[in-house]
C-alpha atoms as a printed R data frame, in Angstrom:
    type eleno elety resid chain resno       x       y       z
1   ATOM     1    CA   MET     A     1  84.694  82.455  93.613
2   ATOM     2    CA   GLU     A     2  85.366  85.546  95.680
3   ATOM     3    CA   LYS     A     3  86.377  84.648  99.217
4   ATOM     4    CA   SER     A     4  86.304  88.047 100.892
5   ATOM     5    CA   GLY     A     5  83.762  90.839 100.752
6   ATOM     6    CA   ARG     A     6  86.558  93.399 101.196
7   ATOM     7    CA   HIS     A     7  88.810  94.701  98.462
8   ATOM     8    CA   ILE     A     8  91.960  96.774  98.250
9   ATOM     9    CA   THR     A     9  91.315  99.669  95.885
10  ATOM    10    CA   ARG     A    10  93.423 102.541  94.622
11  ATOM    11    CA   GLU     A    11  91.227 104.931  96.616
12  ATOM    12    CA   GLU     A    12  92.217 103.148  99.834
13  ATOM    13    CA   LEU     A    13  95.907 103.892  99.283
14  ATOM    14    CA   PHE     A    14  97.313 107.314 100.077
15  ATOM    15    CA   PRO     A    15  97.640 109.972  97.339
16  ATOM    16    CA   PHE     A    16 100.686 109.685  95.075
17  ATOM    17    CA   ILE     A    17 102.379 112.684  96.707
18  ATOM    18    CA   HIS     A    18 102.556 110.809 100.046
19  ATOM    19    CA   TYR     A    19 105.098 108.398  98.581
20  ATOM    20    CA   GLU     A    20 107.313 111.242  97.312
21  ATOM    21    CA   TYR     A    21 107.944 112.137 100.968
22  ATOM    22    CA   GLY     A    22 109.596 108.761 101.577
23  ATOM    23    CA   GLU     A    23 106.748 107.360 103.650
24  ATOM    24    CA   ALA     A    24 105.348 103.845 103.400
25  ATOM    25    CA   TYR     A    25 101.683 102.875 103.576
26  ATOM    26    CA   TYR     A    26 100.700  99.846 105.645
27  ATOM    27    CA   GLY     A    27  97.340  98.124 105.498
28  ATOM    28    CA   SER     A    28  95.459  94.895 105.882
29  ATOM    29    CA   CYS     A    29  92.579  93.115 104.205
30  ATOM    30    CA   GLY     A    30  91.329  89.937 105.839
31  ATOM    31    CA   SER     A    31  94.366  87.849 106.751
32  ATOM    32    CA   LEU     A    32  96.655  89.735 104.340
33  ATOM    33    CA   ARG     A    33  98.994  92.448 105.577
34  ATOM    34    CA   TYR     A    34 100.709  94.729 103.094
35  ATOM    35    CA   ARG     A    35 103.121  97.616 102.641
36  ATOM    36    CA   ILE     A    36 103.637  99.883  99.652
37  ATOM    37    CA   ALA     A    37 106.382 102.478  99.333
38  ATOM    38    CA   ARG     A    38 108.733 104.224  96.964
39  ATOM    39    CA   GLU     A    39 111.933 102.256  96.531
40  ATOM    40    CA   PRO     A    40 114.451 103.615  97.307
41  ATOM    41    CA   LEU     A    41 112.595 104.949 100.338
42  ATOM    42    CA   GLN     A    42 113.651 108.595 100.457
43  ATOM    43    CA   ASN     A    43 112.062 112.022 100.493
44  ATOM    44    CA   VAL     A    44 112.242 113.386  96.952
45  ATOM    45    CA   HIS     A    45 109.276 115.737  97.025
46  ATOM    46    CA   TYR     A    46 111.440 118.873  96.836
47  ATOM    47    CA   THR     A    47 114.070 117.303  94.578
48  ATOM    48    CA   PRO     A    48 113.831 118.290  90.895
49  ATOM    49    CA   ALA     A    49 112.490 115.436  88.780
50  ATOM    50    CA   ASP     A    50 115.739 115.112  86.796
51  ATOM    51    CA   LYS     A    51 117.730 114.642  90.035
52  ATOM    52    CA   ARG     A    52 115.507 111.999  91.701
53  ATOM    53    CA   GLY     A    53 116.960 108.910  90.066
54  ATOM    54    CA   ASP     A    54 115.099 105.749  89.212
55  ATOM    55    CA   ALA     A    55 112.409 104.529  91.583
56  ATOM    56    CA   VAL     A    56 109.607 101.980  91.724
57  ATOM    57    CA   PHE     A    57 106.611 101.278  93.891
58  ATOM    58    CA   ARG     A    58 107.476  98.213  95.943
59  ATOM    59    CA   ALA     A    59 104.435  96.313  97.169
60  ATOM    60    CA   VAL     A    60 104.974  93.667  99.837
61  ATOM    61    CA   ALA     A    61 102.285  91.210 100.928
62  ATOM    62    CA   TRP     A    62 102.278  88.629 103.724
63  ATOM    63    CA   ARG     A    63  99.819  86.714 105.859
64  ATOM    64    CA   GLY     A    64  99.153  88.013 109.359
65  ATOM    65    CA   PRO     A    65  98.988  88.202 112.234
66  ATOM    66    CA   TYR     A    66 102.383  89.914 112.541
67  ATOM    67    CA   GLY     A    67 103.457  93.289 111.203
68  ATOM    68    CA   TYR     A    68 106.077  94.060 108.564
69  ATOM    69    CA   ALA     A    69 109.104  94.245 110.864
70  ATOM    70    CA   ALA     A    70 108.137  91.114 112.805
71  ATOM    71    CA   THR     A    71 107.614  88.937 109.709
72  ATOM    72    CA   GLU     A    72 110.542  87.095 108.145
73  ATOM    73    CA   ASP     A    73 111.412  88.179 104.611
74  ATOM    74    CA   ALA     A    74 110.954  84.584 103.408
75  ATOM    75    CA   MET     A    75 107.252  84.874 104.316
76  ATOM    76    CA   LYS     A    76 106.731  88.002 102.176
77  ATOM    77    CA   THR     A    77 105.837  88.292  98.495
78  ATOM    78    CA   VAL     A    78 107.331  91.330  96.747
79  ATOM    79    CA   MET     A    79 106.353  92.970  93.464
80  ATOM    80    CA   ASP     A    80 107.661  96.186  91.878
81  ATOM    81    CA   PHE     A    81 105.613  98.610  89.785
82  ATOM    82    CA   PRO     A    82 106.490 101.832  87.918
83  ATOM    83    CA   PHE     A    83 106.637 104.894  90.172
84  ATOM    84    CA   THR     A    84 103.688 106.535  88.446
85  ATOM    85    CA   GLU     A    85  99.991 106.946  89.186
86  ATOM    86    CA   GLU     A    86  99.350 104.036  86.815
87  ATOM    87    CA   GLY     A    87 101.904 101.952  88.701
88  ATOM    88    CA   LEU     A    88 100.095 102.716  91.956
89  ATOM    89    CA   GLN     A    89  96.839 101.546  90.364
90  ATOM    90    CA   GLU     A    90  98.538  98.330  89.206
91  ATOM    91    CA   ALA     A    91  99.932  97.790  92.711
92  ATOM    92    CA   ALA     A    92  96.443  98.158  94.213
93  ATOM    93    CA   LYS     A    93  95.089  95.525  91.805
94  ATOM    94    CA   TRP     A    94  97.963  93.160  92.608
95  ATOM    95    CA   LEU     A    95  97.497  93.635  96.354
96  ATOM    96    CA   ASP     A    96  93.780  92.984  95.995
97  ATOM    97    CA   ALA     A    97  94.469  89.741  94.130
98  ATOM    98    CA   GLN     A    98  96.868  88.720  96.923
99  ATOM    99    CA   ALA     A    99  94.196  89.498  99.523
100 ATOM   100    CA   GLN     A   100  91.526  87.479  97.729
101 ATOM   101    CA   ALA     A   101  93.891  84.506  97.425
102 ATOM   102    CA   ALA     A   102  94.928  84.709 101.102
103 ATOM   103    CA   ASP     A   103  91.456  84.343 102.577
């Protein structure tokens, strides 16, 4: 049974290029707070693809009310996804499942 009328969708997250600039995206859905970013968090937009090194999308989910920096790491759930558009879609689905379970 669905507990929340809200969902986290891929369209809600910033475009893929945003994450190449080394910027994180923060959001919330019901009582869930979340962060998604390229890991390692660094600006690689102007770096040639063969010089960027390995990276993943790191999605972090936790229950509110506090923000990312004010929440202990032990209270956060972390999942890594490929640093691709498909990986970003997978991360959105995972975050949505976390949000539905949190409410």
